[in-house]
C-alpha positions as CSV (number, residue, x, y, z in Angstrom):
1,X,91.1,-13.8,-48.9
2,X,90.6,-13.9,-45.1
3,X,94.3,-14.8,-44.6
4,X,95.4,-11.9,-46.9
5,X,93.2,-9.5,-44.9
6,X,94.7,-10.7,-41.6
7,X,98.2,-10.3,-43.1
8,X,97.4,-6.8,-44.3
9,X,96.0,-5.9,-40.9
10,X,99.1,-7.3,-39.1
11,X,101.3,-5.3,-41.5
12,X,99.3,-2.1,-41.0
13,X,99.5,-2.6,-37.3
14,X,103.3,-3.1,-37.3
15,X,103.7,-0.1,-39.5
16,X,101.6,2.1,-37.2
17,X,103.6,0.9,-34.2
18,X,107.0,1.8,-36.0
19,X,105.6,5.2,-36.9
20,X,104.4,5.9,-33.4
21,X,107.8,4.8,-32.0
22,X,109.7,6.9,-34.6
23,X,107.5,10.0,-33.7
24,X,108.1,9.5,-29.9
25,X,111.8,9.2,-30.5
26,X,111.9,12.3,-32.7
27,X,109.9,14.2,-30.2
28,X,112.3,13.1,-27.5
29,X,115.3,14.1,-29.6
30,X,113.8,17.6,-30.3
31,X,113.1,18.1,-26.5
32,X,116.6,16.8,-25.6
33,X,118.3,19.2,-28.1
34,X,116.2,22.1,-26.9
35,X,117.2,21.4,-23.3
36,X,120.9,21.1,-24.3
37,X,120.7,24.5,-26.0
38,X,119.0,26.0,-23.0
39,X,121.5,24.7,-20.6
40,X,124.4,26.0,-22.9
41,X,122.8,29.4,-22.8
42,X,122.5,29.3,-19.1
43,X,126.2,28.2,-18.6
44,X,127.3,31.0,-20.9
45,X,125.2,33.6,-19.0
46,X,126.7,32.3,-15.7
47,X,130.2,32.5,-17.0
48,X,129.6,36.1,-18.0
49,X,128.1,36.9,-14.7
50,X,131.1,35.4,-12.8
51,X,133.5,37.3,-15.1
52,X,131.6,40.5,-14.3
53,X,131.6,39.9,-10.6
54,X,135.3,39.2,-10.7
55,X,135.9,42.4,-12.6
56,X,133.8,44.4,-10.0
57,X,135.8,42.8,-7.3
58,X,139.1,43.6,-8.9
59,X,140.1,40.0,-9.4
60,X,141.9,39.2,-12.5
61,X,142.0,35.5,-13.6
62,X,142.7,34.1,-16.9
63,X,140.5,31.3,-18.4
64,X,143.4,29.0,-17.8
65,X,143.3,29.6,-14.0
66,X,139.6,29.0,-13.9
67,X,139.9,25.5,-15.5
């Protein structure tokens, strides 16, 4: 019975560690996706501002010339 209890405790500990790691990885993934989305929005905003400034300056460039 003591051996069974030890095995159950070991299995519970291993499961707890796996769940903790899974939660950490999921949290990291959520933060990473949020940061990617945030950076994408900032890049889009920057592109719009550059285009607006170019328009104000009377410069006409196509997207092909900017790449």
